[in-house]
N, C-alpha and C positions, 0 to 999 in steps of 0.2 A: 648572388654568389660573387665572391671576390676573385680577381685574376692576378696574374703576374704583372699586368699593366697597372693595376691599382697599387701594387708595391712600388713600381717604378715612379708613379706620381708622388707617393709619399717620400720616396728617396729624393726626388727632385725638389720637393719642398725643403727638405733638410739641407740640400746642397745650396739652394738659393738664399736661405735665411741664416747667413753666417755673418759674424762680426769681424772687423779688423782687430779689435781688442775688446775685452769685456771686463769691467770692474764693477764695484758696488754701485757707483753712480749710474751705470748702464742698467743694472738690475732695478734700481729705483725708477728710472724712466720707463723701462719695459713693464714693470709691475703696474705702474700708474696707467699706462696705455691700455693694458688688459682690463684693469678695473673700470676704466672709462668705457671701453667697448662692451663690457658686461652689463652696463646699465640699460642696454636695449633689449635684454632678455627678460623673461618672466620670473626669474629667480636669481638669487645671488650665487657667488662662488667664493672659494678660498684660492689664494695664489701663494705659492712658495717658490723661491729660487734658491737653490743650494749650490754653493761653490764646491767644486770637486776636490780641490787641493787640500782642503781641511774639513769638509762636510759642514761648513758654517752656513746657516740660513742667512742670506744677505738681503732677502726681501720676504716679507710675509704680510698678507692682508686677508682679513676675514670679513665678509659682508654680514650684515645683521641677522639674516635668516639661516646662517650656517651653524653647524654643530660639530663637536669633536669627531664624530664619525667620518666627516669629510677628510680628516687627516689620515684615517685608516685607508681611504681610497688613494690619497696622494702617495702613501707609502707603497702601495701595490704598483702604481704607475712609475714611481721612482725605481723600484726593483726591476721593472720591465726595461726601462731605459738603460740602466746599468748592465743588465744581462745582454741586451741586443745591440746596444750602441746606436739605436734608432728610436724614433718616437714610439710611445706606447700604442698609438694608432697603427703604426707599421707592424708592431708585434702582434696586435690583435688580428689584423688582416692575414699575416703570415700563419698564425695558428688556425684560422678558419680555412685557409687554402690547404693546409697540411692535415686537416681533420684532427687537430690537437685540441685539448681542453683550453678554452679561452680564459686565461688567468688575469687579464687586464682589460683596459678600455682606453679610449683616447683621452688625452689630457696631460701626458708627459712628453717633454720635448728636450732633446740634447741641445745645449747652447754650445756651438762650435765656432772656432775662428776660421778664417778663410783657408788656412793651411790644413784644416781638418782636426786640429787639437780640440778635444772636448774640455770645456772650462766650467760648465755649470749644468744644472738640470732645472728646467722650468716645469712646474706642476700646477695644474688647475683641476678643481673638482667642484661639482655642484649642479651642473646642467645635465641634460639627458640627450640621447639620440646623436651622439657625436659632437655636440655643441661645445664641450670642453676643448676639444681639438680646434674647432672653428674659432672660438674666441681667442685662443692663444695665437693662432695664425693671424687674426686681425691685428692684435697688438704688435706682433713681430713685423708684419707688413708696414704698419704705421711708423714704427721706429726706424726700420731699415730702408723704408721707401722702395720696397720691392713687392711686386705682385707675384703670387705663386699659383700654379694650377691646383684645382680642387678635384676630389673624387665626386662622381655624380651619384654616390650612394652614402647612406648613413653609416657611421661607425659607432658601435656600442660605447 
């Protein structure tokens, strides 16, 4: 079962993984880092990064074994991030704690500046057992050169 401490860990991840500025070139670097990290998993992923100011997709990559249905899942994760202003993993844990229907899963992450301004949404789909969230954390840590705490539990 999840706890308030789990939500605090997910909030700490979001607080630590912030940019000084974020532009299309940063989306390219981040997307490539996540794609590289995903190579160590047993299946592929899709990656999307959407700029919030105009809803423009500024990065998208689909590995060979993925299908259009993965974009159905990225849309659910995107809606979760837009609603909660937190990662979709945070929203999932929150719903579990409050005995609400789980409408999302890990793999959506708000891209924020250090002042808290949300600039983009990072979306990953294709892995299982919380690994979408894990691979996006790996990419963000690589690019931002920051290590973040992890939950000691799986996230759907």
